[in-house]
The first five atom37 places (N, CA, C, CB, O) and aatype in JSON, in Angstrom:
{
  "aatype": [12, 9, 5, 16, 11, 9, 19, 1, 16, 19, 19, 7, 17, 18, 2, 19, 18, 2, 19, 0, 16, 7, 6, 1, 19, 16, 10, 15, 14, 15, 6, 13, 13, 0, 19, 13, 2, 19, 0, 1, 2, 19, 16, 10, 0, 4, 4, 6, 9, 15, 1, 6, 5, 0, 0, 11, 9, 7, 13, 11, 19, 0, 0],
  "atom_mask": [
    [1, 1, 1, 1, 1],
    [1, 1, 1, 1, 1],
    [1, 1, 1, 1, 1],
    [1, 1, 1, 1, 1],
    [1, 1, 1, 1, 1],
    [1, 1, 1, 1, 1],
    [1, 1, 1, 1, 1],
    [1, 1, 1, 1, 1],
    [1, 1, 1, 1, 1],
    [1, 1, 1, 1, 1],
    [1, 1, 1, 1, 1],
    [1, 1, 1, 0, 1],
    [1, 1, 1, 1, 1],
    [1, 1, 1, 1, 1],
    [1, 1, 1, 1, 1],
    [1, 1, 1, 1, 1],
    [1, 1, 1, 1, 1],
    [1, 1, 1, 1, 1],
    [1, 1, 1, 1, 1],
    [1, 1, 1, 1, 1],
    [1, 1, 1, 1, 1],
    [1, 1, 1, 0, 1],
    [1, 1, 1, 1, 1],
    [1, 1, 1, 1, 1],
    [1, 1, 1, 1, 1],
    [1, 1, 1, 1, 1],
    [1, 1, 1, 1, 1],
    [1, 1, 1, 1, 1],
    [1, 1, 1, 1, 1],
    [1, 1, 1, 1, 1],
    [1, 1, 1, 1, 1],
    [1, 1, 1, 1, 1],
    [1, 1, 1, 1, 1],
    [1, 1, 1, 1, 1],
    [1, 1, 1, 1, 1],
    [1, 1, 1, 1, 1],
    [1, 1, 1, 1, 1],
    [1, 1, 1, 1, 1],
    [1, 1, 1, 1, 1],
    [1, 1, 1, 1, 1],
    [1, 1, 1, 1, 1],
    [1, 1, 1, 1, 1],
    [1, 1, 1, 1, 1],
    [1, 1, 1, 1, 1],
    [1, 1, 1, 1, 1],
    [1, 1, 1, 1, 1],
    [1, 1, 1, 1, 1],
    [1, 1, 1, 1, 1],
    [1, 1, 1, 1, 1],
    [1, 1, 1, 1, 1],
    [1, 1, 1, 1, 1],
    [1, 1, 1, 1, 1],
    [1, 1, 1, 1, 1],
    [1, 1, 1, 1, 1],
    [1, 1, 1, 1, 1],
    [1, 1, 1, 1, 1],
    [1, 1, 1, 1, 1],
    [1, 1, 1, 0, 1],
    [1, 1, 1, 1, 1],
    [1, 1, 1, 1, 1],
    [1, 1, 1, 1, 1],
    [1, 1, 1, 1, 1],
    [1, 1, 1, 1, 1]
  ],
  "atom_positions": [
    [[7.5, -10.27, -4.01], [7.41, -9.89, -3.15], [7.94, -8.59, -3.42], [7.77, -10.63, -2.34], [9.01, -8.34, -3.98]],
    [[6.82, -7.51, -2.81], [7.02, -6.16, -2.92], [7.53, -5.66, -1.28], [5.54, -5.43, -3.53], [6.87, -6.09, -0.33]],
    [[8.4, -4.98, -1.09], [7.97, -3.88, -0.19], [7.52, -2.53, -0.51], [8.88, -3.67, 0.53], [8.0, -1.67, -1.24]],
    [[6.29, -2.55, 0.34], [6.48, -1.18, 1.16], [5.99, -0.21, 1.61], [6.96, -0.65, 0.9], [5.17, -0.76, 2.34]],
    [[5.71, 1.59, 1.86], [6.1, 2.2, 3.56], [4.45, 2.18, 2.99], [7.41, 4.07, 4.25], [4.0, 1.81, 1.9]],
    [[3.83, 2.69, 4.06], [2.7, 2.77, 4.18], [1.82, 3.9, 4.73], [2.59, 1.91, 4.66], [0.61, 3.67, 4.8]],
    [[2.11, 4.66, 4.97], [1.45, 6.44, 5.05], [0.33, 7.13, 5.23], [1.53, 7.06, 4.11], [0.08, 7.98, 4.38]],
    [[-0.76, 6.93, 6.55], [-2.07, 7.36, 6.53], [-2.19, 9.25, 6.03], [-2.63, 6.96, 8.2], [-1.86, 10.06, 5.17]],
    [[-2.27, 9.24, 6.16], [-2.66, 10.97, 4.9], [-4.0, 11.6, 6.52], [-4.24, 10.28, 2.1], [-4.82, 11.09, 7.28]],
    [[-3.36, 13.01, 6.18], [-4.39, 13.76, 7.46], [-5.49, 13.9, 7.41], [-4.26, 14.97, 7.82], [-6.15, 14.43, 8.3]],
    [[-6.09, 13.31, 6.01], [-7.84, 13.04, 5.51], [-8.0, 11.39, 5.51], [-8.26, 13.73, 3.55], [-8.88, 10.97, 4.75]],
    [[-7.01, 10.05, 6.54], [-7.41, 9.35, 6.53], [-7.45, 8.38, 5.51], [0.0, 0.0, 0.0], [-7.84, 7.22, 5.58]],
    [[-6.93, 9.09, 4.43], [-6.56, 7.74, 3.7], [-5.64, 6.95, 3.86], [-6.39, 7.83, 2.64], [-5.31, 6.65, 5.0]],
    [[-4.73, 6.21, 2.34], [-3.18, 6.29, 2.53], [-2.56, 6.01, 1.14], [-2.6, 5.17, 3.68], [-3.0, 5.56, 0.09]],
    [[-0.81, 6.68, 1.77], [-0.27, 6.66, 1.1], [0.44, 5.78, 1.06], [-0.01, 7.39, 1.01], [1.08, 5.42, 2.05]],
    [[0.54, 5.05, -0.44], [1.1, 3.12, -0.42], [2.81, 3.47, -1.35], [-0.54, 1.51, -1.94], [2.71, 3.61, -2.57]],
    [[3.83, 3.55, -0.9], [5.43, 3.64, -1.81], [5.8, 2.62, -2.37], [6.69, 3.92, -1.05], [5.3, 1.69, -1.74]],
    [[6.53, 2.18, -3.36], [6.97, 0.99, -3.45], [8.64, 0.84, -3.18], [6.52, 0.56, -4.77], [9.48, 0.89, -4.08]],
    [[8.99, 0.61, -1.44], [10.28, 1.29, -1.36], [11.76, 1.32, -2.84], [10.8, 0.47, 0.03], [12.69, 2.12, -2.95]],
    [[11.32, -0.04, -3.86], [12.74, -0.09, -4.5], [11.89, 0.85, -5.79], [13.62, -2.01, -4.92], [12.78, 1.5, -6.32]],
    [[10.93, 1.09, -6.3], [11.05, 2.83, -7.13], [10.76, 3.57, -6.63], [10.41, 3.31, -8.2], [11.1, 4.69, -7.01]],
    [[10.1, 3.43, -5.7], [9.76, 5.06, -5.55], [8.15, 5.55, -5.57], [0.0, 0.0, 0.0], [7.71, 6.64, -5.21]],
    [[7.6, 4.68, -5.97], [6.34, 4.62, -6.71], [5.48, 5.11, -5.42], [5.91, 3.0, -7.42], [6.0, 5.09, -4.31]],
    [[3.6, 5.74, -5.7], [3.07, 5.85, -4.72], [1.7, 5.69, -5.4], [3.46, 7.0, -3.93], [1.4, 6.1, -6.52]],
    [[0.69, 4.86, -4.29], [-0.54, 4.42, -5.25], [-1.47, 5.08, -3.75], [-0.71, 2.22, -5.9], [-1.43, 4.57, -2.63]],
    [[-2.35, 6.42, -4.18], [-3.24, 6.19, -2.57], [-4.67, 6.25, -3.11], [-2.99, 7.66, -1.14], [-5.39, 6.69, -4.01]],
    [[-4.61, 5.07, -1.28], [-6.28, 3.91, -1.42], [-7.02, 4.86, -0.61], [-6.35, 1.89, -0.53], [-6.7, 5.37, 0.47]],
    [[-8.0, 4.98, -1.26], [-9.75, 4.8, 0.86], [-8.97, 3.38, 1.38], [-12.87, 3.97, 0.25], [-8.25, 2.44, 1.03]],
    [[-9.73, 4.04, 2.53], [-9.8, 2.76, 3.67], [-10.21, 1.21, 2.97], [-11.16, 3.17, 4.95], [-9.97, 0.02, 3.2]],
    [[-10.82, 1.85, 2.18], [-12.09, 0.73, 2.23], [-11.26, 0.09, 1.11], [-14.01, 1.26, 1.85], [-11.74, -1.04, 1.17]],
    [[-10.18, 0.03, -0.06], [-9.33, -0.04, -0.91], [-8.54, -0.85, -0.39], [-8.85, 1.0, -1.29], [-8.3, -1.97, -0.83]],
    [[-7.84, -0.1, 1.03], [-6.97, -0.42, 1.82], [-6.75, -1.74, 3.04], [-6.98, 0.63, 2.24], [-5.76, -2.29, 3.53]],
    [[-7.93, -1.87, 3.18], [-8.15, -3.01, 3.79], [-8.4, -4.71, 3.43], [-8.98, -2.6, 4.29], [-8.16, -5.78, 3.99]],
    [[-9.11, -4.19, 1.97], [-9.16, -5.28, 1.2], [-7.79, -5.81, 0.81], [-9.93, -5.0, 0.08], [-7.42, -6.97, 0.63]],
    [[-7.23, -4.83, 0.75], [-5.61, -5.16, 0.49], [-4.33, -5.7, 1.63], [-5.08, -3.78, -0.02], [-3.47, -6.51, 1.3]],
    [[-4.42, -5.05, 3.07], [-3.99, -5.34, 3.82], [-4.09, -5.18, 5.02], [-3.43, -5.25, 3.57], [-4.5, -4.23, 5.69]],
    [[-3.46, -6.66, 5.42], [-4.17, -7.53, 6.81], [-3.54, -6.33, 7.86], [-3.43, -9.62, 7.19], [-2.32, -6.44, 7.75]],
    [[-3.82, -5.33, 8.77], [-3.5, -4.46, 9.49], [-3.92, -4.17, 10.35], [-3.4, -3.78, 9.17], [-4.87, -4.95, 10.23]],
    [[-4.11, -3.73, 11.17], [-4.81, -2.76, 12.37], [-5.53, -1.58, 11.65], [-3.59, -2.04, 13.52], [-4.99, -1.31, 10.58]],
    [[-6.43, -0.94, 11.9], [-7.04, -0.11, 11.97], [-7.04, 1.21, 12.05], [-7.37, -0.39, 12.43], [-7.69, 2.08, 11.46]],
    [[-6.08, 1.25, 12.99], [-5.51, 2.58, 13.63], [-4.18, 3.06, 12.91], [-5.15, 2.34, 15.26], [-3.7, 4.19, 12.99]],
    [[-3.61, 1.78, 12.08], [-2.49, 1.28, 11.64], [-2.11, 3.81, 11.15], [-2.84, -0.6, 9.9], [-2.86, 4.52, 10.48]],
    [[-1.08, 4.13, 11.69], [-0.18, 5.47, 10.56], [0.41, 4.7, 9.69], [1.19, 6.58, 11.26], [0.06, 4.27, 8.59]],
    [[1.25, 4.6, 10.26], [2.47, 4.25, 9.69], [3.32, 2.5, 9.35], [3.22, 5.04, 10.63], [3.81, 1.8, 10.23]],
    [[3.29, 2.24, 8.29], [3.94, 0.22, 8.74], [4.64, 0.8, 7.66], [2.82, -1.83, 8.54], [4.83, 1.82, 7.0]],
    [[5.03, -0.8, 7.88], [6.1, -1.48, 6.07], [5.42, -2.86, 6.23], [8.6, -1.73, 6.09], [5.12, -3.33, 7.33]],
    [[5.18, -3.53, 4.95], [4.46, -4.65, 4.76], [5.81, -5.22, 2.95], [2.21, -4.07, 4.5], [6.61, -4.75, 2.15]],
    [[5.2, -6.32, 3.32], [5.23, -7.24, 1.76], [4.64, -7.62, 1.29], [5.65, -8.1, 1.44], [3.95, -8.59, 1.62]],
    [[4.62, -6.81, -0.05], [2.51, -7.76, -0.25], [3.51, -8.34, -2.44], [-0.36, -5.19, -0.45], [4.41, -7.94, -3.17]],
    [[2.72, -9.15, -2.4], [2.56, -10.17, -3.74], [3.33, -8.88, -4.94], [0.33, -10.72, -4.19], [3.68, -7.7, -4.91]],
    [[3.29, -9.74, -5.69], [3.4, -9.21, -7.02], [1.54, -8.95, -7.47], [4.41, -10.52, -8.14], [1.33, -7.8, -7.86]],
    [[0.59, -9.64, -7.44], [-0.47, -9.58, -8.12], [-1.59, -9.24, -7.08], [-0.65, -10.8, -8.9], [-2.76, -9.6, -7.19]],
    [[-1.03, -8.46, -6.0], [-1.45, -7.64, -4.57], [-0.9, -6.32, -5.31], [-0.54, -8.17, -2.78], [-1.72, -5.4, -5.36]],
    [[0.42, -6.07, -5.92], [0.94, -5.22, -5.89], [0.49, -4.56, -7.25], [2.16, -5.5, -5.57], [0.49, -3.33, -7.17]],
    [[0.08, -5.1, -8.57], [-0.35, -5.25, -9.81], [-2.13, -4.8, -8.73], [0.13, -7.15, -10.84], [-2.13, -3.57, -8.68]],
    [[-2.82, -5.08, -8.34], [-4.23, -4.27, -7.39], [-4.31, -3.69, -7.51], [-4.62, -3.98, -6.35], [-5.04, -3.18, -8.36]],
    [[-3.74, -3.28, -6.89], [-3.38, -1.99, -5.61], [-3.15, -0.44, -7.54], [-0.7, -2.67, -3.99], [-3.34, 0.77, -7.45]],
    [[-2.85, -0.98, -8.48], [-2.27, -0.35, -8.9], [-0.24, 0.2, -9.29], [0.0, 0.0, 0.0], [0.2, 1.28, -9.68]],
    [[0.19, -0.57, -9.1], [1.72, 0.09, -8.84], [1.89, -1.1, -10.58], [2.99, -0.48, -6.63], [1.4, -2.15, -11.0]],
    [[2.71, -0.25, -10.98], [2.77, -0.82, -12.58], [4.21, -1.9, -11.92], [3.25, 0.79, -14.28], [5.1, -1.69, -11.11]],
    [[3.87, -2.93, -12.65], [4.68, -4.55, -11.99], [4.94, -4.9, -13.22], [3.69, -5.97, -11.04], [4.18, -5.2, -14.14]],
    [[6.72, -4.8, -13.14], [6.59, -5.72, -15.15], [6.43, -7.62, -14.74], [9.05, -5.45, -16.56], [6.24, -8.08, -13.62]],
    [[6.54, -8.22, -15.7], [5.87, -9.48, -15.65], [7.33, -10.37, -16.01], [4.42, -9.63, -16.84], [7.3, -11.59, -16.08]]
  ]
}
């Protein structure tokens, strides 16, 4: 599992940070809600995701 920090941007997109590495990916709302099961009005959150989900959204995941 990979721990992430989620921050909604001013324009409504989502920055998702890998807590362990500091890596960041920016997701559109449709991409974000396809992976994360959170309320639609979330602005700040922490969430654990699988390695497969992390790879799907663009994090570099070691094998």
